[in-house]
N, CA and C atoms as a LAMMPS dump frame, in Angstrom:
ITEM: TIMESTEP
0
ITEM: NUMBER OF ATOMS
624
ITEM: BOX BOUNDS ff ff ff
-5.0000000000000000e+02 5.0000000000000000e+02
-5.0000000000000000e+02 5.0000000000000000e+02
-5.0000000000000000e+02 5.0000000000000000e+02
ITEM: ATOMS id mol type element x y z
1 1 1 N 25.653 -127.215 -304.832
2 1 2 C 25.383 -125.516 -305.708
3 1 3 C 25.315 -124.382 -304.471
4 2 1 N 26.298 -123.17 -304.444
5 2 2 C 26.166 -122.407 -303.659
6 2 3 C 24.61 -121.834 -304.027
7 3 1 N 24.325 -121.026 -303.306
8 3 2 C 22.976 -120.135 -303.385
9 3 3 C 23.372 -119.07 -304.306
10 4 1 N 21.961 -118.736 -305.111
11 4 2 C 22.29 -117.613 -306.06
12 4 3 C 22.604 -116.296 -305.585
13 5 1 N 24.155 -115.665 -306.325
14 5 2 C 24.525 -114.409 -305.621
15 5 3 C 22.884 -113.062 -305.269
16 6 1 N 23.864 -112.355 -305.356
17 6 2 C 22.244 -111.452 -305.508
18 6 3 C 22.427 -110.611 -306.976
19 7 1 N 21.542 -109.83 -307.397
20 7 2 C 21.335 -109.615 -308.606
21 7 3 C 21.58 -108.284 -308.37
22 8 1 N 23.037 -107.34 -308.909
23 8 2 C 23.31 -106.592 -308.735
24 8 3 C 24.1 -106.449 -310.167
25 9 1 N 23.438 -104.926 -311.085
26 9 2 C 24.445 -104.827 -312.012
27 9 3 C 25.627 -104.195 -311.705
28 10 1 N 26.441 -104.521 -312.466
29 10 2 C 28.038 -103.866 -312.153
30 10 3 C 28.258 -103.601 -313.69
31 11 1 N 29.191 -102.392 -313.326
32 11 2 C 30.162 -102.067 -314.54
33 11 3 C 29.07 -101.442 -316.171
34 12 1 N 29.359 -101.65 -317.111
35 12 2 C 28.797 -101.048 -317.965
36 12 3 C 28.161 -101.452 -318.976
37 13 1 N 27.479 -102.865 -318.342
38 13 2 C 26.182 -103.612 -318.867
39 13 3 C 25.213 -102.945 -319.005
40 14 1 N 25.288 -102.727 -317.949
41 14 2 C 23.424 -101.965 -317.085
42 14 3 C 22.938 -100.932 -318.487
43 15 1 N 24.069 -99.648 -318.34
44 15 2 C 23.559 -98.501 -319.501
45 15 3 C 23.468 -99.36 -321.043
46 16 1 N 24.019 -100.278 -321.11
47 16 2 C 24.539 -100.799 -322.807
48 16 3 C 23.165 -100.858 -322.824
49 17 1 N 22.361 -102.22 -321.685
50 17 2 C 21.032 -103.241 -321.41
51 17 3 C 19.853 -102.15 -322.099
52 18 1 N 20.283 -100.737 -321.416
53 18 2 C 18.733 -99.845 -321.123
54 18 3 C 19.208 -99.123 -322.744
55 19 1 N 20.061 -99.002 -323.007
56 19 2 C 20.655 -98.106 -324.657
57 19 3 C 20.016 -99.233 -325.679
58 20 1 N 20.009 -100.493 -325.381
59 20 2 C 19.321 -101.29 -326.031
60 20 3 C 17.854 -101.889 -326.441
61 21 1 N 17.456 -101.386 -325.209
62 21 2 C 16.058 -101.078 -325.347
63 21 3 C 15.29 -100.523 -325.387
64 22 1 N 16.014 -99.307 -325.683
65 22 2 C 15.664 -98.214 -326.525
66 22 3 C 15.332 -98.157 -328.391
67 23 1 N 16.565 -99.061 -328.478
68 23 2 C 16.446 -99.107 -329.549
69 23 3 C 15.618 -99.448 -330.905
70 24 1 N 15.664 -98.83 -331.651
71 24 2 C 14.44 -98.926 -332.573
72 24 3 C 14.838 -99.038 -333.895
73 25 1 N 15.825 -99.203 -334.463
74 25 2 C 16.715 -99.137 -335.885
75 25 3 C 15.596 -100.091 -336.563
76 26 1 N 14.65 -101.42 -335.513
77 26 2 C 14.497 -102.147 -337.153
78 26 3 C 12.683 -101.899 -337.05
79 27 1 N 12.269 -100.666 -336.626
80 27 2 C 10.656 -100.025 -336.186
81 27 3 C 9.402 -100.099 -337.788
82 28 1 N 10.681 -99.606 -338.74
83 28 2 C 9.505 -99.915 -340.143
84 28 3 C 10.26 -100.959 -340.645
85 29 1 N 11.04 -102.426 -340.681
86 29 2 C 11.061 -103.641 -341.261
87 29 3 C 9.904 -104.478 -340.322
88 30 1 N 9.582 -104.329 -338.689
89 30 2 C 8.455 -104.804 -338.221
90 30 3 C 7.252 -104.521 -338.514
91 31 1 N 7.153 -103.28 -339.048
92 31 2 C 5.328 -102.143 -339.08
93 31 3 C 5.032 -103.48 -340.166
94 32 1 N 6.214 -103.573 -341.161
95 32 2 C 5.964 -104.021 -342.719
96 32 3 C 5.804 -105.582 -342.567
97 33 1 N 6.013 -106.247 -341.563
98 33 2 C 5.985 -107.399 -341.383
99 33 3 C 4.139 -107.984 -341.4
100 34 1 N 3.341 -109.602 -341.415
101 34 2 C 2.46 -109.865 -341.209
102 34 3 C 1.699 -109.386 -339.534
103 35 1 N 2.47 -109.503 -338.332
104 35 2 C 2.338 -109.062 -337.167
105 35 3 C 2.613 -107.624 -337.147
106 36 1 N 3.166 -106.812 -338.014
107 36 2 C 2.766 -105.248 -337.937
108 36 3 C 3.358 -104.822 -336.605
109 37 1 N 3.995 -105.543 -335.377
110 37 2 C 4.355 -105.076 -334.431
111 37 3 C 5.641 -103.903 -334.398
112 38 1 N 5.422 -103.443 -332.765
113 38 2 C 6.614 -102.698 -332.526
114 38 3 C 7.922 -103.392 -331.899
115 39 1 N 9.008 -102.47 -332.166
116 39 2 C 9.836 -103.64 -331.318
117 39 3 C 10.064 -103.033 -330.089
118 40 1 N 10.409 -103.905 -329.619
119 40 2 C 10.242 -104.722 -327.794
120 40 3 C 11.718 -105.218 -327.51
121 41 1 N 12.837 -104.925 -328.018
122 41 2 C 14.277 -104.875 -326.912
123 41 3 C 14.185 -105.819 -325.904
124 42 1 N 14.343 -107.392 -325.825
125 42 2 C 14.731 -108.089 -324.255
126 42 3 C 16.312 -107.946 -323.988
127 43 1 N 16.677 -107.211 -323.407
128 43 2 C 17.818 -107.282 -322.998
129 43 3 C 18.472 -107.636 -322.074
130 44 1 N 18.667 -108.571 -321.622
131 44 2 C 18.807 -109.91 -320.303
132 44 3 C 20.418 -110.349 -319.648
133 45 1 N 21.107 -108.954 -319.468
134 45 2 C 22.39 -109.573 -319.084
135 45 3 C 23.254 -108.512 -318.3
136 46 1 N 23.723 -108.508 -317.596
137 46 2 C 24.4 -107.502 -316.663
138 46 3 C 25.994 -108.275 -316.235
139 47 1 N 26.94 -107.843 -316.752
140 47 2 C 28.749 -107.864 -316.063
141 47 3 C 28.267 -109.112 -314.691
142 48 1 N 29.615 -110.051 -315.209
143 48 2 C 30.179 -110.875 -313.845
144 48 3 C 29.176 -112.41 -314.034
145 49 1 N 27.938 -112.205 -315.206
146 49 2 C 27.88 -113.645 -315.524
147 49 3 C 28.873 -114.057 -316.585
148 50 1 N 28.356 -115.585 -316.265
149 50 2 C 29.769 -116.577 -315.939
150 50 3 C 29.206 -117.727 -317.279
151 51 1 N 27.492 -117.75 -317.675
152 51 2 C 27.417 -118.489 -318.787
153 51 3 C 26.411 -117.534 -319.233
154 52 1 N 26.764 -117.811 -320.662
155 52 2 C 26.315 -116.671 -321.838
156 52 3 C 25.39 -117.693 -322.541
157 53 1 N 23.533 -117.135 -322.995
158 53 2 C 23.282 -118.428 -323.507
159 53 3 C 23.024 -117.461 -324.931
160 54 1 N 23.16 -117.951 -326.044
161 54 2 C 23.24 -116.927 -326.825
162 54 3 C 22.357 -117.979 -328.112
163 55 1 N 21.296 -117.304 -328.33
164 55 2 C 19.726 -117.85 -328.962
165 55 3 C 19.449 -116.935 -330.603
166 56 1 N 18.399 -117.237 -331.022
167 56 2 C 18.376 -116.774 -332.306
168 56 3 C 17.406 -115.59 -332.531
169 57 1 N 16.394 -115.119 -331.615
170 57 2 C 15.562 -114.156 -331.4
171 57 3 C 14.45 -113.889 -330.386
172 58 1 N 13.577 -113.463 -329.52
173 58 2 C 12.739 -113.711 -329.432
174 58 3 C 11.127 -114.545 -329.691
175 59 1 N 10.887 -114.807 -329.413
176 59 2 C 9.637 -115.246 -330.214
177 59 3 C 8.313 -114.614 -329.534
178 60 1 N 7.041 -114.893 -329.963
179 60 2 C 5.561 -113.431 -330.046
180 60 3 C 5.478 -114.109 -328.003
181 61 1 N 5.682 -115.04 -327.911
182 61 2 C 4.982 -115.137 -325.996
183 61 3 C 6.453 -114.338 -325.094
184 62 1 N 7.513 -114.345 -325.681
185 62 2 C 8.554 -113.599 -324.865
186 62 3 C 8.197 -112.054 -325.634
187 63 1 N 7.944 -111.822 -326.299
188 63 2 C 7.971 -110.419 -326.8
189 63 3 C 6.452 -109.655 -325.878
190 64 1 N 5.347 -110.772 -325.91
191 64 2 C 5.083 -110.324 -324.539
192 64 3 C 5.129 -110.315 -323.311
193 65 1 N 6.013 -110.959 -322.993
194 65 2 C 6.751 -110.993 -321.245
195 65 3 C 7.493 -110.095 -321.125
196 66 1 N 8.36 -109.846 -322.307
197 66 2 C 9.833 -109.347 -322.039
198 66 3 C 10.853 -110.03 -320.753
199 67 1 N 10.506 -111.183 -321.178
200 67 2 C 11.793 -112.324 -320.337
201 67 3 C 12.268 -113.594 -321.477
202 68 1 N 13.33 -113.144 -321.894
203 68 2 C 13.676 -114.786 -322.52
204 68 3 C 13.679 -116.245 -321.833
205 69 1 N 12.749 -116.588 -323.224
206 69 2 C 12.749 -118.264 -323.158
207 69 3 C 11.366 -118.556 -322.461
208 70 1 N 11.018 -117.702 -321.978
209 70 2 C 9.604 -117.763 -321.538
210 70 3 C 8.379 -118.609 -321.58
211 71 1 N 9.094 -120.084 -322.322
212 71 2 C 8.556 -120.443 -323.22
213 71 3 C 8.284 -121.989 -323.023
214 72 1 N 7.432 -122.616 -323.76
215 72 2 C 8.306 -124.427 -323.693
216 72 3 C 9.366 -124.747 -324.227
217 73 1 N 9.851 -123.33 -325.326
218 73 2 C 11.243 -124.282 -325.42
219 73 3 C 12.37 -123.723 -324.515
220 74 1 N 11.981 -122.149 -323.63
221 74 2 C 12.479 -122.278 -322.709
222 74 3 C 12.483 -123.463 -321.73
223 75 1 N 11.796 -124.105 -321.382
224 75 2 C 11.712 -124.684 -320.586
225 75 3 C 12.548 -126.227 -320.848
226 76 1 N 12.772 -126.37 -321.951
227 76 2 C 13.432 -127.544 -322.559
228 76 3 C 14.799 -127.293 -322.399
229 77 1 N 15.287 -126.057 -322.785
230 77 2 C 16.596 -125.313 -322.599
231 77 3 C 17.287 -125.556 -320.933
232 78 1 N 16.462 -125.189 -320.082
233 78 2 C 16.547 -125.275 -318.773
234 78 3 C 16.82 -126.708 -317.992
235 79 1 N 15.901 -128.132 -319.132
236 79 2 C 16.089 -128.945 -318.387
237 79 3 C 17.717 -129.644 -318.852
238 80 1 N 17.672 -129.479 -320.074
239 80 2 C 19.341 -129.21 -321.308
240 80 3 C 20.346 -129.213 -319.98
241 81 1 N 20.235 -128.171 -319.548
242 81 2 C 21.041 -127.183 -318.489
243 81 3 C 21.301 -127.728 -316.359
244 82 1 N 20.162 -128.274 -316.683
245 82 2 C 20.097 -129.271 -314.964
246 82 3 C 19.873 -127.724 -314.046
247 83 1 N 18.797 -126.758 -314.378
248 83 2 C 19.009 -125.163 -313.542
249 83 3 C 17.439 -125.193 -313.649
250 84 1 N 16.963 -124.671 -312.746
251 84 2 C 15.551 -124.527 -312.839
252 84 3 C 15.182 -122.862 -312.88
253 85 1 N 14.207 -121.765 -312.973
254 85 2 C 14.123 -120.535 -313.055
255 85 3 C 14.876 -119.351 -312.713
256 86 1 N 14.913 -120.253 -311.451
257 86 2 C 15.634 -119.004 -310.493
258 86 3 C 17.074 -118.94 -310.651
259 87 1 N 17.636 -119.84 -311.166
260 87 2 C 18.867 -119.494 -311.727
261 87 3 C 18.95 -119.256 -313.139
262 88 1 N 18.523 -120.046 -313.747
263 88 2 C 18.575 -118.91 -315.118
264 88 3 C 18.315 -117.918 -315.399
265 89 1 N 17.012 -117.545 -314.512
266 89 2 C 16.57 -115.386 -314.763
267 89 3 C 18.37 -114.866 -313.673
268 90 1 N 18.885 -115.23 -312.611
269 90 2 C 19.583 -114.662 -311.905
270 90 3 C 20.569 -113.677 -313.46
271 91 1 N 20.177 -112.633 -313.416
272 91 2 C 21.249 -111.795 -314.61
273 91 3 C 23.226 -111.902 -314.429
274 92 1 N 22.973 -112.159 -312.702
275 92 2 C 24.439 -112.263 -312.354
276 92 3 C 25.244 -113.615 -312.374
277 93 1 N 24.683 -114.212 -312.927
278 93 2 C 24.883 -115.919 -313.461
279 93 3 C 24.865 -116.519 -314.777
280 94 1 N 23.374 -115.815 -315.544
281 94 2 C 23.161 -116.049 -316.753
282 94 3 C 22.842 -115.065 -317.908
283 95 1 N 23.397 -115.059 -318.437
284 95 2 C 23.477 -113.972 -319.834
285 95 3 C 22.494 -114.564 -320.619
286 96 1 N 21.531 -113.989 -321.138
287 96 2 C 20.962 -114.36 -322.556
288 96 3 C 20.907 -113.247 -323.44
289 97 1 N 21.559 -113.536 -325.005
290 97 2 C 22.188 -113.066 -325.525
291 97 3 C 22.352 -113.271 -327.257
292 98 1 N 20.904 -112.97 -327.462
293 98 2 C 19.931 -113.661 -328.599
294 98 3 C 21.185 -113.018 -329.905
295 99 1 N 20.408 -113.493 -331.627
296 99 2 C 21.432 -112.634 -332.37
297 99 3 C 20.019 -111.545 -332.911
298 100 1 N 18.753 -111.889 -332.556
299 100 2 C 18.22 -110.245 -332.052
300 100 3 C 17.435 -110.014 -331.225
301 101 1 N 17.534 -108.914 -330.741
302 101 2 C 16.998 -108.615 -329.459
303 101 3 C 15.741 -108.639 -329.58
304 102 1 N 15.025 -108.385 -330.523
305 102 2 C 13.76 -108.227 -330.633
306 102 3 C 12.666 -109.528 -331.536
307 103 1 N 11.278 -109.683 -331.729
308 103 2 C 10.929 -110.942 -332.158
309 103 3 C 10.598 -109.858 -333.649
310 104 1 N 11.425 -110.792 -334.493
311 104 2 C 11.299 -110.231 -335.547
312 104 3 C 9.952 -110.314 -336.656
313 105 1 N 8.833 -111.09 -335.695
314 105 2 C 7.772 -111.308 -336.243
315 105 3 C 7.54 -112.201 -337.657
316 106 1 N 6.249 -112.499 -338.132
317 106 2 C 6.105 -113.92 -338.724
318 106 3 C 5.788 -113.412 -340.356
319 107 1 N 5.724 -114.095 -341.479
320 107 2 C 5.799 -114.164 -342.707
321 107 3 C 4.256 -113.955 -343.163
322 108 1 N 3.901 -113.564 -344.251
323 108 2 C 2.385 -113.794 -344.222
324 108 3 C 2.227 -115.214 -344.581
325 109 1 N 3.382 -116.337 -344.647
326 109 2 C 2.336 -118.057 -344.408
327 109 3 C 2.368 -118.306 -342.636
328 110 1 N 2.488 -117.491 -341.796
329 110 2 C 2.767 -117.571 -340.397
330 110 3 C 4.195 -118.028 -339.673
331 111 1 N 4.759 -118.135 -340.719
332 111 2 C 6.548 -118.258 -340.35
333 111 3 C 7.357 -117.86 -339.625
334 112 1 N 8.179 -118.234 -339.114
335 112 2 C 8.901 -117.405 -337.747
336 112 3 C 9.871 -116.395 -338.783
337 113 1 N 9.946 -115.301 -339.415
338 113 2 C 10.672 -114.744 -340.174
339 113 3 C 12.648 -114.684 -339.224
340 114 1 N 13.519 -114.385 -339.666
341 114 2 C 14.922 -114.736 -338.99
342 114 3 C 15.348 -113.36 -338.749
343 115 1 N 16.281 -113.594 -337.663
344 115 2 C 16.934 -112.779 -337.061
345 115 3 C 17.572 -111.213 -337.817
346 116 1 N 17.262 -110.374 -337.646
347 116 2 C 18.133 -109.114 -338.696
348 116 3 C 19.414 -108.84 -338.704
349 117 1 N 19.961 -109.683 -339.451
350 117 2 C 21.526 -109.258 -339.116
351 117 3 C 21.645 -107.156 -338.562
352 118 1 N 21.145 -106.811 -338.652
353 118 2 C 21.952 -105.273 -338.398
354 118 3 C 22.063 -105.226 -337.236
355 119 1 N 20.783 -106.268 -336.061
356 119 2 C 21.23 -106.192 -334.342
357 119 3 C 22.166 -106.861 -334.036
358 120 1 N 23.184 -107.489 -334.489
359 120 2 C 23.9 -108.756 -334.196
360 120 3 C 25.129 -107.621 -334.662
361 121 1 N 25.189 -106.461 -335.956
362 121 2 C 25.923 -106.178 -336.574
363 121 3 C 25.9 -104.928 -335.502
364 122 1 N 25.423 -104.14 -335.097
365 122 2 C 25.441 -102.776 -333.889
366 122 3 C 25.78 -103.184 -333.112
367 123 1 N 25.024 -104.039 -332.065
368 123 2 C 25.154 -104.697 -330.256
369 123 3 C 26.085 -105.573 -330.135
370 124 1 N 26.389 -106.58 -330.78
371 124 2 C 26.967 -108.561 -330.189
372 124 3 C 28.299 -108.023 -329.608
373 125 1 N 29.429 -107.231 -330.277
374 125 2 C 30.656 -106.88 -330.005
375 125 3 C 30.888 -105.856 -328.574
376 126 1 N 29.672 -105.008 -328.648
377 126 2 C 29.783 -104.266 -327.719
378 126 3 C 29.049 -104.895 -326.49
379 127 1 N 28.309 -105.742 -326.694
380 127 2 C 27.585 -106.801 -325.234
381 127 3 C 28.367 -107.412 -324.758
382 128 1 N 29.167 -108.39 -326.198
383 128 2 C 30.669 -109.291 -325.593
384 128 3 C 31.557 -108.824 -324.495
385 129 1 N 31.912 -107.501 -324.885
386 129 2 C 32.986 -106.763 -324.404
387 129 3 C 32.347 -105.852 -322.849
388 130 1 N 30.959 -106.309 -322.804
389 130 2 C 31.178 -105.794 -321.638
390 130 3 C 30.906 -106.988 -321.036
391 131 1 N 30.671 -107.921 -320.978
392 131 2 C 29.886 -109.46 -320.222
393 131 3 C 31.706 -109.567 -319.605
394 132 1 N 32.646 -109.85 -320.403
395 132 2 C 33.739 -110.018 -320.575
396 132 3 C 34.408 -111.328 -319.997
397 133 1 N 33.922 -112.353 -318.544
398 133 2 C 34.116 -113.077 -318.045
399 133 3 C 33.572 -114.129 -317.845
400 134 1 N 32.963 -114.652 -319.249
401 134 2 C 31.996 -115.72 -319.544
402 134 3 C 32.526 -116.948 -319.552
403 135 1 N 32.431 -117.969 -319.09
404 135 2 C 33.143 -119.295 -318.963
405 135 3 C 32.689 -119.987 -319.755
406 136 1 N 31.507 -120.438 -319.937
407 136 2 C 30.428 -120.98 -320.929
408 136 3 C 29.823 -120.458 -321.572
409 137 1 N 29.665 -121.011 -322.88
410 137 2 C 29.086 -120.444 -323.853
411 137 3 C 27.867 -121.71 -324.795
412 138 1 N 26.332 -121.102 -325.129
413 138 2 C 25.98 -122.279 -325.408
414 138 3 C 25.173 -121.578 -326.511
415 139 1 N 24.797 -121.766 -327.608
416 139 2 C 24.929 -121.7 -328.63
417 139 3 C 23.678 -122.142 -329.449
418 140 1 N 22.982 -121.465 -329.433
419 140 2 C 21.703 -122.136 -329.443
420 140 3 C 21.333 -121.94 -331.713
421 141 1 N 21.06 -123.059 -332.139
422 141 2 C 20.915 -122.955 -334.244
423 141 3 C 21.792 -121.938 -335.01
424 142 1 N 21.461 -122.296 -335.457
425 142 2 C 22.449 -121.581 -336.792
426 142 3 C 23.192 -119.983 -336.566
427 143 1 N 22.167 -119.59 -336.573
428 143 2 C 22.529 -118.176 -336.612
429 143 3 C 23.737 -117.98 -335.585
430 144 1 N 23.572 -118.243 -334.548
431 144 2 C 24.463 -118.178 -333.189
432 144 3 C 25.663 -118.995 -333.423
433 145 1 N 25.667 -120.358 -334.138
434 145 2 C 26.676 -120.955 -335.131
435 145 3 C 27.737 -119.668 -335.7
436 146 1 N 27.068 -119.35 -336.498
437 146 2 C 27.793 -118.925 -337.36
438 146 3 C 28.206 -117.824 -336.735
439 147 1 N 27.853 -117.37 -336.314
440 147 2 C 28.28 -115.784 -335.52
441 147 3 C 29.399 -115.798 -334.464
442 148 1 N 29.32 -116.691 -333.913
443 148 2 C 30.181 -117.28 -332.852
444 148 3 C 31.772 -118.213 -333.049
445 149 1 N 30.978 -119.262 -334.01
446 149 2 C 32.561 -120.556 -334.478
447 149 3 C 32.425 -119.992 -336.086
448 150 1 N 32.242 -118.997 -336.414
449 150 2 C 32.531 -118.291 -338.172
450 150 3 C 32.017 -119.864 -339.036
451 151 1 N 31.551 -120.799 -338.629
452 151 2 C 31.166 -122.223 -339.057
453 151 3 C 29.555 -121.816 -340.204
454 152 1 N 29.843 -122.359 -341.415
455 152 2 C 28.654 -122.541 -342.166
456 152 3 C 27.994 -124.003 -342.482
457 153 1 N 28.769 -124.741 -341.511
458 153 2 C 28.137 -126.488 -341.492
459 153 3 C 26.541 -126.214 -341.24
460 154 1 N 26.293 -127.098 -341.406
461 154 2 C 24.759 -127.484 -340.432
462 154 3 C 24.175 -127.537 -339.583
463 155 1 N 23.183 -126.788 -339.211
464 155 2 C 23.18 -127.094 -337.329
465 155 3 C 23.25 -129.041 -336.872
466 156 1 N 22.914 -129.716 -337.748
467 156 2 C 23.042 -130.846 -336.649
468 156 3 C 24.799 -131.864 -336.671
469 157 1 N 25.514 -131.25 -338.04
470 157 2 C 26.739 -131.671 -338.103
471 157 3 C 27.321 -130.502 -337.464
472 158 1 N 26.96 -129.342 -336.976
473 158 2 C 28.052 -128.797 -335.694
474 158 3 C 27.762 -129.187 -334.27
475 159 1 N 26.017 -129.596 -334.21
476 159 2 C 26.128 -130.517 -332.8
477 159 3 C 26.37 -131.191 -332.602
478 160 1 N 26.603 -132.313 -333.127
479 160 2 C 27.209 -134.063 -333.108
480 160 3 C 28.712 -134.019 -333.47
481 161 1 N 29.542 -132.555 -333.655
482 161 2 C 30.692 -132.564 -333.353
483 161 3 C 31.312 -131.274 -332.437
484 162 1 N 29.699 -131.613 -331.358
485 162 2 C 30.19 -130.693 -329.839
486 162 3 C 31.353 -130.805 -329.232
487 163 1 N 31.892 -132.19 -329.393
488 163 2 C 32.967 -132.487 -328.705
489 163 3 C 34.592 -131.5 -328.673
490 164 1 N 34.374 -131.335 -330.194
491 164 2 C 35.155 -130.271 -330.812
492 164 3 C 35.664 -128.781 -330.234
493 165 1 N 34.43 -128.52 -329.516
494 165 2 C 34.112 -127.018 -329.032
495 165 3 C 33.966 -126.815 -327.536
496 166 1 N 33.892 -128.194 -326.964
497 166 2 C 33.492 -127.95 -325.514
498 166 3 C 35.056 -128.447 -324.673
499 167 1 N 34.735 -127.557 -323.349
500 167 2 C 34.339 -127.447 -322.834
501 167 3 C 33.382 -126.005 -322.273
502 168 1 N 33.864 -125.303 -323.054
503 168 2 C 33.718 -123.653 -323.16
504 168 3 C 32.237 -123.733 -323.628
505 169 1 N 32.716 -124.579 -325.086
506 169 2 C 31.583 -123.559 -325.776
507 169 3 C 30.507 -125.4 -326.624
508 170 1 N 29.04 -124.622 -326.687
509 170 2 C 28.576 -126.159 -326.423
510 170 3 C 27.394 -126.15 -327.759
511 171 1 N 27.833 -126.02 -328.995
512 171 2 C 26.426 -125.438 -329.517
513 171 3 C 25.455 -126.49 -329.458
514 172 1 N 23.875 -125.799 -329.476
515 172 2 C 23.096 -126.774 -329.32
516 172 3 C 21.837 -126.437 -330.645
517 173 1 N 20.973 -126.897 -330.817
518 173 2 C 19.796 -127.24 -331.442
519 173 3 C 19.322 -126.235 -330.978
520 174 1 N 17.51 -125.788 -332.017
521 174 2 C 17.158 -125.043 -330.645
522 174 3 C 16.084 -125.951 -330.301
523 175 1 N 15.493 -125.989 -328.986
524 175 2 C 14.887 -126.903 -327.75
525 175 3 C 13.351 -126.423 -328.157
526 176 1 N 12.927 -125.777 -329.464
527 176 2 C 11.427 -126.251 -329.667
528 176 3 C 11.167 -127.167 -330.347
529 177 1 N 9.538 -127.111 -329.875
530 177 2 C 9.105 -128.83 -329.46
531 177 3 C 8.679 -129.417 -331.315
532 178 1 N 9.139 -127.608 -332.172
533 178 2 C 9.382 -128.474 -333.864
534 178 3 C 10.318 -129.291 -333.903
535 179 1 N 11.415 -129.73 -333.106
536 179 2 C 12.963 -130.247 -333.138
537 179 3 C 12.633 -131.391 -332.298
538 180 1 N 10.998 -132.266 -331.992
539 180 2 C 11.535 -132.916 -330.871
540 180 3 C 11.558 -134.476 -331.941
541 181 1 N 11.35 -134.279 -333.114
542 181 2 C 11.479 -135.927 -333.651
543 181 3 C 13.164 -135.779 -334.208
544 182 1 N 14.16 -134 -334.489
545 182 2 C 15.286 -134.419 -334.702
546 182 3 C 15.911 -135.222 -333.11
547 183 1 N 15.397 -134.887 -332.364
548 183 2 C 15.933 -135.057 -330.992
549 183 3 C 15.871 -136.426 -330.697
550 184 1 N 14.725 -137.153 -331.017
551 184 2 C 14.056 -138.894 -331.223
552 184 3 C 15.352 -139.744 -332.274
553 185 1 N 15.545 -138.843 -333.221
554 185 2 C 16.405 -139.17 -334.546
555 185 3 C 18.082 -139.226 -334.519
556 186 1 N 18.418 -138.486 -332.922
557 186 2 C 19.589 -138.371 -332.314
558 186 3 C 19.62 -138.699 -331.299
559 187 1 N 19.281 -139.902 -330.819
560 187 2 C 19.489 -139.998 -328.608
561 187 3 C 21.219 -140.114 -328.627
562 188 1 N 22.054 -139.457 -329.265
563 188 2 C 23.703 -139.149 -328.66
564 188 3 C 22.744 -138.208 -328.165
565 189 1 N 22.216 -136.708 -328.519
566 189 2 C 22.181 -135.473 -328.302
567 189 3 C 21.935 -135.866 -326.385
568 190 1 N 20.752 -136.368 -326.045
569 190 2 C 20.701 -136.572 -324.526
570 190 3 C 21.248 -137.267 -323.625
571 191 1 N 21.491 -138.848 -324.8
572 191 2 C 22.527 -139.574 -323.754
573 191 3 C 24.152 -138.947 -323.238
574 192 1 N 24.902 -137.902 -324.306
575 192 2 C 26.19 -138.31 -324.229
576 192 3 C 26.179 -136.306 -324.369
577 193 1 N 25.479 -135.594 -324.794
578 193 2 C 26.213 -134.007 -324.769
579 193 3 C 25.105 -133.825 -324.094
580 194 1 N 24.027 -133.545 -323.048
581 194 2 C 23.248 -133.639 -322.088
582 194 3 C 24.033 -133.422 -320.834
583 195 1 N 24.493 -134.713 -320.318
584 195 2 C 25.126 -134.789 -319.231
585 195 3 C 26.15 -134.227 -319.129
586 196 1 N 27.012 -134.42 -319.85
587 196 2 C 28.207 -133.511 -320.189
588 196 3 C 27.755 -131.928 -319.824
589 197 1 N 27.066 -131.11 -320.428
590 197 2 C 26.406 -130.04 -320.515
591 197 3 C 26.187 -129.541 -319.231
592 198 1 N 25.582 -130.545 -318.545
593 198 2 C 24.608 -130.401 -317.16
594 198 3 C 26.12 -130.386 -316.124
595 199 1 N 27.118 -131.521 -316.474
596 199 2 C 28.215 -131.568 -315.42
597 199 3 C 29.213 -129.347 -315.697
598 200 1 N 29.339 -129.342 -316.955
599 200 2 C 29.954 -127.937 -317.339
600 200 3 C 29.053 -127.26 -316.489
601 201 1 N 27.514 -126.654 -316.44
602 201 2 C 27.004 -126.185 -315.746
603 201 3 C 27.097 -125.942 -314.853
604 202 1 N 26.943 -126.827 -314.112
605 202 2 C 27.25 -127.218 -312.428
606 202 3 C 28.648 -126.541 -311.902
607 203 1 N 29.524 -126.904 -312.644
608 203 2 C 30.861 -126.733 -312.711
609 203 3 C 31.199 -125.207 -312.512
610 204 1 N 30.705 -124.819 -313.398
611 204 2 C 30.633 -123.254 -313.13
612 204 3 C 30.532 -122.167 -313.083
613 205 1 N 29.101 -122.6 -312.224
614 205 2 C 27.921 -122.028 -311.143
615 205 3 C 28.668 -122.351 -309.934
616 206 1 N 29.434 -123.777 -309.725
617 206 2 C 29.776 -123.785 -308.274
618 206 3 C 31.295 -122.884 -307.921
619 207 1 N 31.422 -122.371 -309.207
620 207 2 C 32.568 -121.905 -308.72
621 207 3 C 32.497 -120.147 -309.092
622 208 1 N 31.174 -119.722 -309.144
623 208 2 C 30.958 -118.485 -308.401
624 208 3 C 30.775 -118.078 -306.778
């Protein structure tokens, strides 16, 4: 695999990322959650990236660090992809564009709130147009499946039918520890899908 390329912002993606980081349209919504936090959009993309990681929304740890998938879920995701932190966080190669750029907060029972739809409605078309040259999409979880694939199927069914979308798109479950039981019940995921995904990631990155 070639060494990582220089991390240089190009095109219109850089000012767009800055515009997203300044977004406060959900300030009142977040103030009303159990966490009562302020918006902190995590915009992690640059023009020229070849791989898109379309997740759900940042969690509390990512909200604190400002770095996407900077948590155990990210470690599992990078294992699935077969890459290390150096490549994953090279924005000239990998763009991370969740369905909401901010941590949505918790409800009064401590459960994650879903990504506010207004975020994707406001930003996603512009972000995808700015990225342009994406060769591989990793769609993580039901919200990303619905947006990018237009499906209303269960996450398990969409992931089970991953061959219908490969090699350009790989629908994935969330790499959260909460899905460890699902992974054990579906050994085909790590036996079949993960090797195919890793091969495709290598192919795309080696072409940079």
